[in-house]
N, C-alpha and C positions, 0 to 999 in steps of 0.2 A: 563490472560495476557493482559496488557494494553499498548497502544503505540501511539506515535505521531512522525511524521517526517516532515521536512521542507526542501525545496530546492529552490535555486535561479537559474533560467535557462532562456534560450531563448534570442536571441539578439533583438536589435531594428529592426523594420521593416519600411522601407520607402515606403509608399503607396500613390497612387493617390486617390483623393476623389472618383473617379469612381469605385475603387476597394475596398473601405473600407467595403462595405456590405459583399462581398464574403469572405474577409479575417477576419474581426473582428467578424462576426457572424458565418458563415459556417465553415471556417477553424479552428477558435478557439474553436467552439463547438465540432468539431470533435477531436481536440486535447484533450479537457477535457474528452470526451468520452473514448479516448484511455488511458489517465492517470487514469481514474476511474478503469481501470483494476488492477492497483497497490493495490487499496483498496479492490477490489473484490476478489482477491486471498488470502485466509487465510495464514498468515505468522507465522511460528513457532517462529520467533524472533521479534515480535512486540515490538517496543521500542519508547522512546522519542528521536528523532534525530533532529539535526540542520545541514543542508547541505548548502554549498555555491558553486556556479559554476563560472568558469572563461571562460564562453562561449562567452560573449560579453562585452567588456570593456565599462563601463558607463551605461550599461543596468540596469534598476530597475525591470525587470521582476522577478517574483518569483513563486514558487510552494510549497504549503504546503500539507501535508497529515498525517493523523493518523489512526490507526486501533486498535480495540479491538478484539482479537480472542482467540479461545480455542477449544480443542477437547479431546475426551476420548473414550476408549473402554468400552462397557457396563459391561462385565465380562468375565472371562475365559471360562465359560460355554456357554455364548452367545457373541461371538466376534463381535458384531455389533459396528461399529465406527461412532460416531456423531461429527460434527464440525460446528462451526459458527463464523462469523466475522461481524463487523460493521465498516465501514471506511468512511473517509471524505477527500475531496480534495478541495484545494483553489488555483486557477490559475490566476495570474495577469500579462498578457503579457504587455510589454511596446511598444506601437505602435506610430510611427511617421507618421502622415498623412500630405501629401504635395499636393499642387495644385498651379501650376505656382511658384510664389515667396513666397507664403504663406505656412505655416506649422503649425501643432498643434499636441500636444502629447496627446494620449488617453491611459488610463489604465483600460480597462474593467475588471470586477471582475467576474470570472466564479467559481461556486461552485458545487461540486458533492458529493452525499451521496450514499453509496452502502452497502447492507446487503447480505451476502452469507451464505447459509446453505449447508451442505454436509452429505451424508449417504454412509458409506462404510462397508467393511467386512474384518476382519483380517484373513489371511491364514498363520499359523505358519510354517515356513520353517525349523527352528531349534529352540533351546531353546532361542536364542538371536536374531534371524532374522525373520522378518514378512513382507509378501507382502500384500499391502493394496490398492485395487481399490476403487475409490470414485466417486460418482455422485454429481454434484454441480448445484445449482440454485441461481441466483442473481436477486435482484430488486434494482433499484437505481433512482436517480433524478439528472438532470443537469440543472442549470439555471444561469442567470446573474442578479446581483442586481445593475448594473451600469446604472441608468436611463438616464444619460446625453449622453451615447453612442447612445441610441435609439433616443433621441431628436436631436442629431447631424445628424444622418442618415436621420431622417424624414425631417429635414430642408434642407439638401443638396441633398438628393436622395428621394424626396417625393413619387416617384412612387413605392417604395419598402415597403413591409410589415415587420415591426419590432416587431410584436406581440410576437415573440419567446422570446426576452430578456425582454419583459415587463410583460408577462402573464404566468409565471410559467415554461417555458422551456420544457425540455424533461423528460418523464418517460422512464427509461431504464430497459430492461429485459435481462437476460443472462442465458445461459445453457452450460454445459460442464462437465468436470470431471478431475480426476487426477489418476496417478499411483505412488505409493510410496513404497519404500523399507526402512523399519524401523529396526534399530539396538538398542538394549538396553542390557547392561550387568552390573552387580553389583558384588562387591568383599567383602570379609569378613572384610576388613579394613574400610569399609564404603564408599569407592570410587564408583562412578557410571559414566558410559559413555553412551551417547545417540547420535544417528546420524540418519538423514533422508535424503534420496535422492528422490526428488519428481519432477515429471513433471505435470504441470497443464495447461489446455487449456479451456478457457471460452470465448464464443462468446457473444458479447454485441451488442444490437441494440435497437432503439427507439420502444416503444410499446404504447406511449401516447404523447400528446402535438403536437407540430409542427414537425412531423416525416420527412417531406421533407427537412428540413434544414441540415440534416446530415445523413450519411449512417450508417455504422456499424463499430465495432472495434473488434480486436482479442487480448485477454490477454493470452499470452503464456509465461510460465516461467519454466526453468529448474533450480532447486535450490538444493544445498547441505548445510545442517545445521548440526552442531555438538556441543556437550557440554560435558565437563568433570568436575565432582564435586569431590573434594578431601577434607577430614576432615583436619582441622587445629587446632592450640593450643587454640583458643578462644572458649568461651562458651556463650550462651544466653538462658535464660529461663530454665536452668538446663540441656541443651543438647549441644553437640559440634556443632560449626558452620563449614560450608564447604566453601572452595574457589571454585569459578566457573570460568571456562575458556570456551570461545565460539569462534567458527569460522563458518562463512557462506559465500557462494558465489552463485550468481544468474546470469544466462544468460537470458536476456530479449529478447526472440525470437519474441514477438508480437509487436503490434503498440506502446505500452508504451515506448519501447526502442528508437523508432524513435523520439518521442516527447521529451524525456529526453536527447536525443543525446548521449546516451551511451548504449552499448550492454550488459554491465555487471555491477554488484555491488558486492563489497566484504566488509565483516565486521568482525572485531575482537573485543572481549570483555573480561572483567574480572570483577568479583564481589563477593558478599557474599550471602550465603544462611543460613537461620535461621529455625530450627525445632521448630514448635509451638504446637506440640501435647500435651505438658505438661502445656499449658496455657488454659484459658477458652474461647479462640476464637473458635467458632463452625465451624465444617467441614474442616477448613483449616489446612493442615498438615505442610506446608512449605511456607516460604516467601522468595523472592529472589530479589536482586537489582544488575543490571549489567551495567557497563559503557562500551560504545561501540564507536569504531571509524569506520566510513563508508567511502568508496571511490568508485569512478567510473571513467570513462574515463575523464570526466571534472567536477566531483563533489567530494567533500570531506566534512567531518564534524564529530562532536561528538554527543553523545547521551546517554540517560539513559533508561534502561528498568526495569519495575516493574512487577513481576509475582507471582502467588500463585499456589500451588498444593493442590488438594483435595483428 
């Protein structure tokens, strides 16, 4: 499964020059660390999304994120569950720096990468319902590539150390886990339904770089994801195609919700699935494309998701 998402958020901030260091470095780095939680949590509906927010009129702040994720159970005889994800964040806050009658606009660029792995075990409750506890570990990096911000701070606040945004930023580590209730059922008609109710909690904190510039962040999400696949009249590669319907909703209980300024995100989608077993494509059994609409308290947008099943 492959995904990308984008969001425009966060209002203009009027700051005095005496506060620019604490806000543009410490607070913004902490915000990026919090948003890194969105990429750190494996997402069943990773997709290419473009979101826009009406949080601040005239603001050019924006937030981008994408994630590639996937998971599988080893076999019926060995119900070991393995999952992994790689995510990216890009955060460009729009800052208005003021001192007396003078002002200047700064747009520091914060970037974050996160990779998360998970190991779990499937406990079959019924033929269609599975309980799955998971342990997760995360490694990531947060840094800024806006050199003129460091130069600006060094010129106006020369007694402060700006090495954090010049020399590699933070290395981030995370640990936590998830509890998931998984439903899957198939019918003779070829229809198939899937649903996952999952609570994930991952604690993120600096483990390298300038660790004093920011504390820690908590990525906590309660998510419901569902998908219905129904055969239709179209065919591809000698097999019938299926229409895909999706719905998901997430409650952002951790710090990422505070930074995005929404406690929830909801998503609906529709698409097509192609069976590729009769082709010469190795390993891949199905390919899927889903168009999605995403909304939050102050965010909305469209996207597309591409996925394959093995």
